N, C-alpha and C positions, 0 to 999 in steps of 0.2 A: 648445488649451494655456495656462496661463493665463502672461501675459507673466514672475513668477516662474519659474515651471518651466521657460520657455525657456529665460532669462538662464542659469541653469542645465542645462540639457542641451545647450544650445550651447557652454560654458564654454571652458576655455583649451584642448584638443584635438580635433582635428577626430573623426568617428564610428569607434568603434573597430573598424569592418569597413576601415579604412584603416589598423591601425597590425598589428603583430604582437608578440604577447607573449613573454615570454621568461621561464620559470625558470631555464635553465641553459642558454645558447649556448657550445659550445664556443670562447673568443676564444683567437686567435692571440697569446702575447706581443710585446707592445711595448714598444721600448728606455724609452720616455715613461712607461707604464704601470710598469715594472720599478724606475725610479729612484721614481715618486711612491708608491706601494706602500709602498717601506722607510722613504720622510719620513713618512710618513701611521700606517702601522702597524707597523714593524720589521720583525720577525721572527713577528709572529702570524700562524696559520692563517687563512684565508680558505676559507669552504666554499664551493665550486660546485656542491652535489647537496643534496638532502637536502629535508625539509617546510619547513625556515623559510627557503627562499628568497625573496629578493622578487622581485616582478612587473616585469618593465619592460617599457614599452609604448614601440614608437619605428618610425615610418615604414621601413621596408629604404631608400628612394630618397626622398629630402624634397623638396618641391615649389617649395618657396624657403629656402633654406640659413640665413635669418637669421630665420626662425620655424618652426621644425622642434616639432611638439606631443611632447609625450613625457608618460609618465605612471610615477611608481612605487610601488606597492601593496603592502602587508605584507599575508601571506597566512593571516594570522590577524589576530582584534580584539587590541585592547588589555586587559589586565589588569594589577591590581598586582603580582599574579604573575608573570605574562609580555608582554614590552610591546617594543616597537622604541623605542629611547631614540635612535638616532642613524641618519640616513641622506644619506648621500654618493651625491651626483651629479658622476661623471667623465666628463670628455671626452676622450681621452687623446692627442688632437693638435691643442687649442685653445691657443692664444697662454697661456689660463692653466688649467690642465685641471682644476681644483675649479670647477666650473660652482657647485656650491650645496651648503650644508649643512644639513642640516633637522635639527630637535629634538623630538621629541613627548612626549608622559607618557601616564599612564594615562587620563586625560582626553580627550585626542583620538578613545580611541574605537576608533579603525584609524590606523594610520600609511599614511598618503595624500596622495599631492600629483599633482595634474596642472599642468602649466604648457609654455611656449614659450621652445626655446632656441637662442641662433645656434650652428653646426656650420661651422668652416672649413675643415677640409680631410674627405675621406673616415677614417671612422676607428671606434671603439668607443666606445661611451658604456655607461657603468658602472654600478651602483645597490648601493652597498655599505652592508649593514642593519647596525647594532651592535645587540643584543639587553642587554636589562638585565644578564645574565649576566656578558658581555663579550664573550659571540661571536661572528665575521664571517661575511655569510653575501652571494654577489654572484652576480651577475645580467648578464647583457652583453649586447650591439646592435650590430652591424656597422650602419652606415648613410653612406650614400652622398651626400652634400653638401659644397660648396666655397663659400667665398667669403662666409659668413656675419656672420663678425665684420667684415669689410672694407667692407660693405657699406655704400651710403647710406641715411641715416635717410629713413623710409616718408612723414615729415612734414613739413611745412615748419617749418623754423627757429622764427622766429617765431611760429604758431600753437603749436608744441611747450611753447616757453615760457611764452606766455600761459594754457595748463592746465597748466601741471607741478604738483604733488601733489594733483589735483582726485583724490580716490578714491570706489570704491562697494564695500560690505560686503552682502550679500546671505546670505540661508539661502535653501535650500529648505524649500516646504512639508511642511508633518508632514504624511505620507500614510503613517505608521506605520514609517518606516524609520529604522534608529539603527546606526550613528550617522547625524546629520544631514549631509548635502551643505551647504556653505555654499563662496563667492566670493567673493575680493576681487580689485580692479582698479584700477591704478594709472597713472593719465595718470604719464610718465616718458620722456624720448628714451632713457635708460639707454646714453648712447653711450659707446663703447667705447674712442675712443681712438686707432683703427685706421682712421679714413674721413679719407682726404685731400679737402681742397678743393680743386675741378679748376681753378680762376681764381688763389686766392692759392699754390697747392699748401705750404699746412699740413694739420697735424692737428688738427683740434678737440680740446677735450681732454677726455677722460676723465672721465663725469658721469654718474653709474649709482647706484641704490637698491643699499645695503648691507645692510640691518638688516630683517628683518620677524617684529613680534612680534605674536600672537593669542591673547588671553583671552579666556575665557567664567567670568562669575561671579567675577571678579579673579583664575582660575586660568587656568597657559601653557596652552594647546593646539598651537600652531604657533609655532617659532620657530625663523628661517632667517639664515645669514650669505649673501650673495650676490657672485656678478664678474659682471662684463659680458657674460657668457655669457648670462645673462638676455634675454630678447627686450624691442624696445622697447616701450612701455605693458606692464609685468609683470602677468601675472596670473593669478592659482593658484585653485586646487579642492581643497578640505580636508576634512576632516570634525572634528566635534567631537561631544560627547556632551550630547544637552541635557536641562536639566534643567524647575523647572516657572518657566518665565519669567529673564530675566532677561537684561544687558547682554551684547553680543558686541562685541569694541573691538580695532582695528589701530592699529599704530602704525608707522611706517614713516621712517628713516633711510638719505639717500643721501651720497655721499663728498665733498659740499658741507657737510655737518652740517647740513641743512637737514629739518626732521620734517613731518610730515604725521601725522595720525590721521584713522579714523571709528569708527563707533559705529550699532549697529543693537539694535534692543530684538525678544529671542524671547519669542513670545507663551507664554505658559503651558498646557498641557493644559485644555482645557476653553472656550477663548477663542475668542471669535467675530472 
């Protein structure tokens, strides 16, 4: 397998055989979700069955609560007539339940994101897709994991600071698959602010990636508002519609206002 294919095949999540996918898992109501649902969506109807439900993949029990692999996928491709414009990722019992809000366009090709998250307590994880017509559709999974948001960083702080903001943007090889897969990897500690230093007994300041924007040939493909629920060294696999060559560009902003960018050229058809 070529190196670029390997990078994408071993992307942000574990193999599909270790995940469970759910179009609709009957979720028990929780006080956290009841309050958040009203805050986010008011009294709007949220469908929990039907052909438009997103697919949510997550392990039933996480091997590491600080690095829980998840995937959110629309069941249909994007088109100007029908597309997912927003996907909300909610982790009911996390300190900040709204883990991420992803925005897509028809140029995304498919509303799909794979990443890794922190989970603080046994909880439901939810993917709520908002379509272009304003309708809402939700899939849920119950994940057994605890302590992820308050777990110490996996990297030495000095090394993490030295590599802060380094990014890699990779595109899968053109093997006739449309939309194409791409991967954005960001070196960042994504500190939650909930980790106590065992010597000083003080909490490290929260410092995490809060915005991601990806464009292809100047048009938006993926935009995201993020919380510290995204794991250390954020990693995102997504889709886009390739044209006959052009630049794929990523811009990242963290909570300190630091801005990082990455760019890669997508080869046109017939390029050697």
